[in-house]
C-alpha positions as MATLAB code, in Angstrom:
seq = 'MNIRCLVVSAVFVSATSITMGAVADEATFATLDADGDGYITMMEAENDAKLTESWDVVDVNKDGRIEKAEFSALEEQGSKASE';
ca = [
       0.112  -50.382   54.775;
       3.421  -50.036   53.017;
       4.529  -47.064   50.927;
       4.198  -48.955   47.636;
       0.509  -49.669   48.234;
      -0.032  -46.059   49.233;
       1.593  -44.761   46.038;
      -0.364  -47.173   43.834;
      -3.590  -46.129   45.554;
      -2.835  -42.434   45.066;
      -2.100  -42.944   41.366;
      -5.335  -44.900   40.919;
      -7.414  -42.219   42.657;
      -5.812  -39.464   40.541;
      -6.403  -41.340   37.290;
      -9.993  -42.091   38.262;
     -10.646  -38.426   39.084;
      -9.276  -37.297   35.725;
     -11.354  -39.892   33.867;
     -14.531  -39.025   35.775;
     -13.987  -35.339   34.999;
     -13.678  -36.098   31.295;
     -16.851  -38.199   31.394;
     -18.703  -35.385   33.177;
     -17.490  -32.887   30.539;
     -18.740  -35.167   27.760;
     -22.123  -35.596   29.424;
     -22.509  -31.860   29.999;
     -21.491  -31.095   26.419;
     -23.932  -33.683   25.072;
     -26.736  -32.217   27.193;
     -26.072  -28.687   25.947;
     -25.661  -29.831   22.333;
     -29.411  -30.360   21.956;
     -29.365  -31.174   18.238;
     -26.324  -33.464   18.508;
     -24.346  -31.771   15.740;
     -21.136  -31.621   17.787;
     -21.387  -27.901   18.549;
     -23.148  -25.730   21.121;
     -24.844  -22.675   19.650;
     -25.706  -19.559   21.629;
     -29.361  -20.639   21.569;
     -28.447  -24.056   23.011;
     -26.287  -22.389   25.681;
     -29.037  -20.072   26.967;
     -29.657  -22.213   30.075;
     -25.983  -22.287   31.111;
     -25.082  -18.941   32.695;
     -21.378  -19.795   33.004;
     -21.136  -20.563   29.304;
     -23.154  -17.578   28.074;
     -21.190  -15.179   30.308;
     -17.907  -16.573   28.957;
     -19.052  -16.994   25.353;
     -16.649  -14.496   23.739;
     -13.672  -16.009   25.535;
     -14.695  -19.647   25.030;
     -15.481  -19.286   21.312;
     -11.781  -19.047   20.500;
     -12.151  -19.350   16.729;
     -15.103  -16.894   16.700;
     -17.318  -19.086   14.535;
     -20.387  -18.479   16.705;
     -20.475  -21.977   18.173;
     -18.590  -23.917   20.825;
     -16.903  -27.164   19.852;
     -15.873  -29.905   22.290;
     -12.264  -28.720   22.585;
     -13.350  -25.171   23.406;
     -15.876  -26.459   25.963;
     -13.325  -28.774   27.574;
     -10.929  -25.841   27.998;
     -13.679  -23.909   29.818;
     -14.417  -26.854   32.111;
     -10.698  -27.327   32.800;
     -10.354  -23.663   33.790;
     -13.333  -24.052   36.116;
     -11.860  -27.089   37.837;
      -8.498  -25.345   38.329;
     -10.226  -22.298   39.809;
     -12.040  -24.461   42.363;
      -8.835  -26.139   43.604;
];
């Protein structure tokens, strides 16, 4: 296997991992957003210990609900911590 094939393979695997992570975030958000309004309320988050424990930090704009961007930031922090 030459170096060019190895590099192309590594780039593909990295891009696939990033895409799969984003898809997983979307699926998790959609599951927690029970009413489908685009936000997670504290009541909707009751079954997610990580989210409820981090609520005050995750709800950056302090509107009492978590939007997709806020949720994605939480998931990104979690994936960096596990590396």
